[in-house]
TORKE-622935 format. One record per residue (C-alpha): x, y, z. Coordinates in nm, 3 decimals. Each point is the difference from the previous one (the first is absolute). Example, Ala and Ser with C-alpha at 12.3 -4.5 7.8 and 13.67 -1.06 7.14 Angstrom:
REM TORKE-622935
        px        py        pz
     1.230    -0.450     0.780
     0.137     0.344    -0.066
END
This chain:
REM TORKE-622935
        px        py        pz
     0.000     0.000     0.000
     0.293     0.238     0.054
     0.055     0.023    -0.375
    -0.371     0.065    -0.062
     0.013     0.295     0.240
     0.243     0.183    -0.229
    -0.187    -0.060    -0.326
    -0.269     0.225    -0.144
    -0.185    -0.019    -0.331
     0.254     0.098    -0.271
    -0.252     0.054    -0.280
    -0.231     0.229     0.196
     0.288     0.167     0.185
     0.178     0.087    -0.325
    -0.324     0.135    -0.147
    -0.069     0.228     0.295
     0.364     0.115     0.022
    -0.003     0.087    -0.371
    -0.319     0.202     0.035
     0.132     0.193     0.299
     0.348     0.056    -0.141
    -0.125     0.117    -0.341
    -0.234     0.258     0.147
    -0.310    -0.210    -0.073
    -0.103    -0.003     0.364
    -0.300     0.224    -0.070
    -0.132    -0.269    -0.236
     0.001    -0.271     0.266
    -0.346     0.046     0.150
    -0.155     0.087    -0.335
     0.133    -0.332    -0.128
    -0.132    -0.182     0.307
    -0.348     0.145    -0.035
    -0.035    -0.044    -0.377
     0.037    -0.377    -0.039
    -0.300    -0.170     0.160
    -0.089    -0.285    -0.239
     0.192    -0.238    -0.223
    -0.018     0.011    -0.379
     0.073     0.369    -0.054
     0.265     0.111    -0.244
     0.283     0.187     0.170
    -0.046     0.372    -0.070
     0.242     0.217    -0.194
     0.231     0.207     0.218
     0.023    -0.258     0.275
     0.350     0.007     0.153
     0.204    -0.281    -0.159
     0.097    -0.147     0.337
    -0.367    -0.029     0.095
    -0.102    -0.141    -0.339
     0.268    -0.270     0.017
    -0.106    -0.094     0.353
    -0.370    -0.024    -0.089
     0.074    -0.216    -0.305
     0.228    -0.232     0.200
    -0.248    -0.049     0.287
    -0.330    -0.012    -0.188
    -0.038    -0.379     0.005
    -0.030    -0.258     0.280
     0.292    -0.242     0.050
     0.039    -0.263    -0.272
    -0.022    -0.282     0.256
    -0.350     0.092     0.121
    -0.249    -0.290     0.020
    -0.343     0.133    -0.092
    -0.187    -0.297     0.144
     0.151     0.065     0.342
    -0.077     0.372    -0.030
    -0.363    -0.084    -0.071
    -0.010    -0.220     0.311
     0.145     0.291     0.195
    -0.272     0.230    -0.132
    -0.273    -0.246     0.100
     0.164    -0.038     0.342
    -0.011     0.377     0.041
    -0.364     0.021    -0.109
    -0.094    -0.269     0.252
     0.196     0.160     0.284
     0.009     0.372    -0.084
    -0.116     0.123     0.340
     0.230    -0.240     0.188
     0.299     0.097    -0.215
    -0.067     0.369     0.059
    -0.026    -0.068     0.373
     0.336    -0.176    -0.009
     0.158     0.285    -0.196
    -0.144     0.269     0.225
     0.026    -0.154     0.346
     0.302    -0.231    -0.033
     0.230     0.072    -0.295
    -0.001     0.379     0.028
     0.063     0.019     0.378
     0.273    -0.263    -0.031
     0.186     0.213    -0.255
    -0.006     0.281     0.257
     0.178    -0.235     0.241
     0.297    -0.006    -0.239
     0.205     0.301     0.119
     0.174     0.050    -0.337
    -0.336     0.020    -0.179
    -0.149     0.226     0.268
     0.302     0.230    -0.025
    -0.031     0.009    -0.379
    -0.366     0.101     0.024
     0.091     0.265     0.256
     0.271     0.135    -0.229
    -0.249     0.045    -0.284
    -0.281     0.142     0.219
    -0.213    -0.302    -0.088
    -0.081    -0.066     0.364
    -0.213     0.314     0.001
    -0.227    -0.137    -0.273
    -0.090    -0.363     0.088
    -0.331     0.015    -0.186
     0.183     0.079    -0.324
     0.233    -0.298     0.040
    -0.287    -0.235     0.086
    -0.211     0.136    -0.287
     0.286    -0.045    -0.246
     0.055    -0.357     0.121
    -0.371    -0.086    -0.014
    -0.041     0.146    -0.346
     0.312    -0.182    -0.123
    -0.129    -0.338     0.126
    -0.341     0.067    -0.155
     0.159     0.074    -0.338
     0.210    -0.318     0.028
    -0.292    -0.230     0.066
    -0.230     0.124    -0.278
    -0.076    -0.234    -0.290
     0.177     0.222    -0.254
     0.298     0.092     0.218
     0.252    -0.076    -0.276
    -0.211     0.087    -0.304
    -0.020     0.314    -0.210
    -0.196     0.269     0.180
     0.082    -0.126     0.349
     0.150     0.214     0.274
     0.228    -0.246     0.178
     0.316     0.009    -0.214
     0.012     0.383    -0.013
    -0.057     0.012     0.377
     0.288    -0.246     0.052
     0.226     0.199    -0.233
    -0.073     0.316     0.197
     0.048    -0.163     0.341
     0.338    -0.129    -0.119
     0.102     0.349    -0.114
    -0.124     0.153     0.324
     0.212    -0.246     0.199
     0.300     0.100    -0.211
    -0.076     0.368     0.063
    -0.002    -0.067     0.374
     0.337    -0.177    -0.025
     0.140     0.285    -0.211
    -0.118     0.262     0.247
     0.091    -0.169     0.327
     0.351    -0.100    -0.106
     0.071     0.365    -0.083
    -0.195     0.168     0.280
     0.234    -0.063     0.292
    -0.292    -0.152     0.194
     0.087    -0.362    -0.071
     0.310    -0.187     0.118
     0.064    -0.242    -0.287
     0.307    -0.146     0.166
    -0.195    -0.095     0.310
    -0.346    -0.068    -0.143
     0.081    -0.107    -0.355
    -0.174     0.135    -0.306
    -0.355     0.125     0.062
    -0.263    -0.220    -0.163
     0.270    -0.253    -0.083
    -0.059    -0.348    -0.141
    -0.034    -0.139     0.352
    -0.273     0.254     0.078
    -0.183    -0.066    -0.328
     0.001    -0.375     0.054
    -0.095     0.060     0.363
    -0.297     0.208    -0.112
    -0.105    -0.276    -0.238
     0.020    -0.245     0.290
    -0.200     0.226     0.233
    -0.283     0.044    -0.248
    -0.016    -0.372    -0.076
     0.121    -0.225     0.283
    -0.115     0.228     0.285
    -0.342     0.039    -0.160
    -0.034    -0.377    -0.033
     0.111    -0.035     0.363
    -0.262     0.254     0.107
    -0.270    -0.185    -0.191
     0.105    -0.324     0.167
    -0.015     0.165     0.341
    -0.347     0.131    -0.082
    -0.108    -0.358    -0.067
    -0.049     0.045    -0.374
     0.007    -0.330    -0.184
     0.210     0.005    -0.315
     0.154    -0.261    -0.223
     0.373    -0.049    -0.041
    -0.050     0.065    -0.371
    -0.174     0.331     0.069
     0.264     0.114     0.245
     0.279    -0.094    -0.242
    -0.173     0.191    -0.280
    -0.038     0.310     0.217
     0.370    -0.006     0.087
     0.088    -0.060    -0.366
    -0.194     0.314    -0.100
     0.210     0.204     0.243
     0.316    -0.157    -0.138
    -0.107     0.122    -0.344
    -0.067     0.343     0.149
     0.345     0.000     0.159
     0.163    -0.068    -0.336
    -0.201     0.278    -0.167
     0.102     0.239     0.278
     0.370    -0.074    -0.048
     0.069    -0.286     0.243
     0.271    -0.227    -0.133
    -0.045    -0.375    -0.020
     0.133    -0.047     0.352
    -0.366     0.007     0.105
    -0.111    -0.343     0.130
    -0.159    -0.231    -0.257
    -0.272    -0.154     0.214
    -0.182     0.023     0.334
     0.243    -0.226     0.184
     0.302     0.206    -0.105
    -0.193     0.323     0.057
    -0.082    -0.106     0.355
     0.367    -0.067     0.072
     0.097     0.336    -0.151
    -0.273     0.178     0.198
     0.134    -0.146     0.325
     0.354     0.113    -0.082
    -0.112     0.346    -0.113
    -0.218     0.064     0.303
     0.257    -0.130     0.251
     0.264     0.219    -0.161
    -0.207     0.318    -0.028
    -0.284     0.016     0.253
     0.034     0.222     0.304
    -0.132     0.308     0.180
     0.039     0.358    -0.120
    -0.155     0.339     0.073
    -0.088     0.035    -0.367
    -0.178    -0.336     0.002
    -0.210     0.099     0.302
    -0.100     0.328    -0.160
    -0.084    -0.165    -0.332
    -0.219    -0.258     0.168
    -0.178     0.262     0.211
    -0.080     0.191    -0.318
    -0.125    -0.322    -0.161
    -0.222    -0.087     0.297
    -0.157     0.346     0.001
    -0.063    -0.026    -0.373
    -0.179    -0.334     0.040
    -0.207     0.137     0.287
    -0.105     0.297    -0.213
    -0.123    -0.233    -0.276
    -0.245    -0.170     0.238
    -0.292     0.230     0.095
    -0.029     0.087     0.368
     0.240    -0.092     0.279
    -0.160    -0.308     0.158
     0.209    -0.247    -0.201
     0.324     0.201    -0.004
     0.172    -0.232     0.254
    -0.049    -0.301    -0.227
     0.255     0.148    -0.243
     0.309    -0.031     0.225
    -0.138    -0.325     0.142
    -0.021    -0.152    -0.349
     0.352     0.115    -0.085
     0.134    -0.149     0.324
    -0.179    -0.327    -0.071
     0.145    -0.027    -0.352
     0.359     0.120     0.057
     0.055    -0.151     0.345
     0.099     0.148     0.334
     0.369     0.060    -0.082
    -0.061     0.220    -0.304
    -0.299     0.160     0.170
     0.228     0.089     0.291
     0.260     0.156    -0.230
    -0.275     0.207    -0.162
    -0.139     0.091     0.345
    -0.349    -0.126    -0.082
    -0.201     0.028     0.324
    -0.168    -0.299     0.157
    -0.375     0.010     0.065
    -0.294    -0.228     0.080
    -0.063    -0.007    -0.375
     0.307    -0.223    -0.039
    -0.219    -0.290     0.110
    -0.275     0.098    -0.243
     0.249     0.002    -0.288
     0.082    -0.363     0.072
    -0.364    -0.087    -0.071
     0.024     0.125    -0.358
     0.109    -0.342    -0.138
    -0.312    -0.158     0.154
    -0.226     0.254    -0.171
     0.180    -0.036    -0.332
    -0.018    -0.378     0.035
    -0.378     0.022     0.032
    -0.018     0.220    -0.310
     0.219    -0.243    -0.195
    -0.235    -0.283     0.102
    -0.287     0.198    -0.153
     0.211     0.064    -0.310
     0.079    -0.370    -0.040
    -0.360    -0.107     0.052
    -0.151     0.146    -0.316
     0.087     0.179    -0.326
    -0.227     0.286     0.108
     0.187     0.039     0.328
     0.332    -0.006    -0.184
    -0.120     0.267    -0.246
    -0.141     0.220     0.275
     0.314    -0.006     0.213
     0.233     0.048    -0.297
    -0.212     0.298    -0.105
     0.006     0.138     0.353
     0.378    -0.042     0.014
     0.039     0.178    -0.332
    -0.222     0.288     0.113
     0.188     0.027     0.331
     0.333     0.013    -0.183
    -0.138     0.265    -0.233
    -0.125     0.202     0.297
     0.340    -0.020     0.171
     0.179     0.118    -0.314
    -0.255     0.274    -0.068
     0.036     0.123     0.359
     0.378     0.020    -0.032
     0.006     0.158    -0.346
    -0.310     0.217     0.058
    -0.117    -0.112    -0.341
     0.309     0.126    -0.183
     0.251    -0.184    -0.217
     0.328    -0.001     0.191
     0.298     0.131    -0.197
     0.335    -0.175     0.048
     0.203     0.319    -0.006
     0.204     0.225     0.227
    -0.259     0.172     0.225
    -0.031     0.378     0.001
     0.135     0.037     0.355
     0.320    -0.187    -0.093
     0.077     0.182    -0.325
     0.241     0.253     0.156
     0.208    -0.289     0.137
     0.033    -0.141    -0.351
     0.083     0.333    -0.162
    -0.349     0.043    -0.143
    -0.217     0.307     0.030
    -0.359    -0.068     0.104
    -0.147     0.238    -0.255
     0.200     0.011    -0.322
    -0.100     0.212    -0.297
    -0.142    -0.213    -0.278
     0.263     0.121    -0.249
     0.278    -0.121     0.233
    -0.091    -0.366    -0.003
    -0.074    -0.272    -0.251
    -0.372    -0.042    -0.071
    -0.093    -0.323    -0.178
    -0.235    -0.003    -0.298
    -0.332    -0.180     0.012
     0.049    -0.380     0.026
    -0.023    -0.198    -0.321
    -0.091    -0.369     0.002
     0.236    -0.242    -0.167
    -0.098    -0.055    -0.359
    -0.213     0.316    -0.020
     0.150     0.174    -0.307
END
């Protein structure tokens, strides 16, 4: 893992460096906001470094198995609400218990905007699990291309800002972190579902992990990522043992996250169930590092698997029950995402409040930046 901690994403890093060094920095967010769906011809006037990057990253990896990806999509459809619960209440808090990651988020101000990070993640997963995720007109590939560039922009900024000790902490958003993130959003979600008492097949779980392995490759992870669930579990254990621990930044991030979740639920009666659920899913050690308070609701959280087990029994008993609960799960997931995004499409770009740190002005005159022409579909001439 030591070698992975010093490696970034050469393709995206070189693209971002070229744009910054050639004075194309003002084009960065315009580029990020313009490309939203696949199948559009690259516009004239696009910086060459950006055009080369978009052409090189516009396809999924050649080794992708479409049958497994379809199984992953069906697994997500069947477990959408449970997966979102695992992402929100287990995977996300656990990443805050990695001091290097918490420090990185603090260094980019991201800890002040937890709803944006959760909304971006939720939207990204939704794009991934749609039927046409890799087809013309879909939004997943462009979103992945932009996330990869944004990661490179963070690396570019932090390594030159004086706020990151690369010798001590390694490269920000290094290969180890990227693979670790892939593990958190796959293995830890599956673990959370297991702890909630959700029944799932080995085939379904393998397919879900495989989808995240594909995502990792698209986002610039090298092939050091584990090939299967067994290897991923071993890697997860090594990564977490090596990186987990307490930090002030992690506590603050988690407090912000808890308040955000409490704000999503109307009223205050059920607010204590939020930290209780997180404690139940991440365990007492991580909960202690994040300073999650104990409460009588901790006992109530342990009853959640019983309730979910009863619902699964209804789901298994009839096609109508299965349809109704799948529909309810889909609606709940949609409500969660709509609450976080406030009905808006989230843009994977440098936020306004961070632009000065990246050498960008928040309000640039239109004649001082590249403005793309109207999109043209491939073959429309």
